Phi, psi and omega in degrees: 000133186285153176284133183233345182224141172235124180253142187237137154291162182259282180295118182093348178251301174262338188216142165277089187245018186290333174292324177285315181297315180299325187289316182288320182296320182289327176301311176303312180303311180302322182297322179263023168074023173256149182289160174288156181248151171290154180309321183297329180282320179297307179315323181296334184258359185283148169120347178253015173106150185298325183295323182285322184298313176294319179304318182287315187258349176231058188295341176274359185251142174305129193299321188292319179295318172306312183298320179288323179296311184298313183298315177304314180294312190302324182301341183266346184237346194283335171292310178301323186270010183231130179224156178287145175287158188304138176083348192292313187297317177292312185292320168302310173311315181292322178293312178305316186288345179270005179098359178288135169279129190233145179212158176250127173233097187245149174281355174297156177295129194298326183298317184296309187299314180302314175304317183290322178295322175296315179303326183272000180075025182268349192303322180300332179264344188259121178281326181222145176229115188245152165226183177303330176310323189277354182225045182061026175085009183279102182265157182306139019274013171297145186268006191301317178308300180298321178288334172288316176304314186293328179291317182298316185282335182087030182240157173267167178295331175297342187256006190232163168223146175251129187244124179213197185227352189231159178302327174298333174291320177296314179303312184299317178290319171304314180292338177270348177081031180249129166311143185224137177238144182249134166253121180273163181107001179263244178289143189271319174076149180278345178251140185295126177291319184288334179272004178278354176084049178287155167301324179207144171248119173285139170290332181199157175300330186287349178292341173308316189289337173282326181272347181239091178289174176298131176287139182280000000 
């Protein structure tokens, strides 16, 4: 069955948002008397949702309080601290022009992701942007977000591909029955992305344009 829908992770796949994530994480750490962490260390813990990020990196804080403080700060830095990953803007526009239905499925708070999709100029190409908020708080690797995106797009798992950068993306796609391709170079993750069993590892995001021809 031909691919008709492409689902994307956001952080590390469509956007380099790690500067903003590290800034907000370190703001919370400072508040609770912890030293700042370098961006490369924060990056290793991104991908499993904000609650887990705060539990891992601000372990002496009540998670709910840390999450609220992070979100308050993040709203002030996320636009300036987020930029598209190489090849994303042109490739996403190309796929949309070829007739693919596109969606974003991110563990980031969906309000933030939608604002960033707008900020990066991706809104005309992206039909749906989802977060855990849209599926009862179930973050990846739970497949609920991917399945809800496909329901909204009107496509089956066999007609889709999920593009991410981390092992958690592979696990979510596998649970949803969706083929999964990885673009490395985004979030590092604590689990090896390549060893998690993706269907394909792309050399670059722009390679999508070679793999997904115009729909008839």
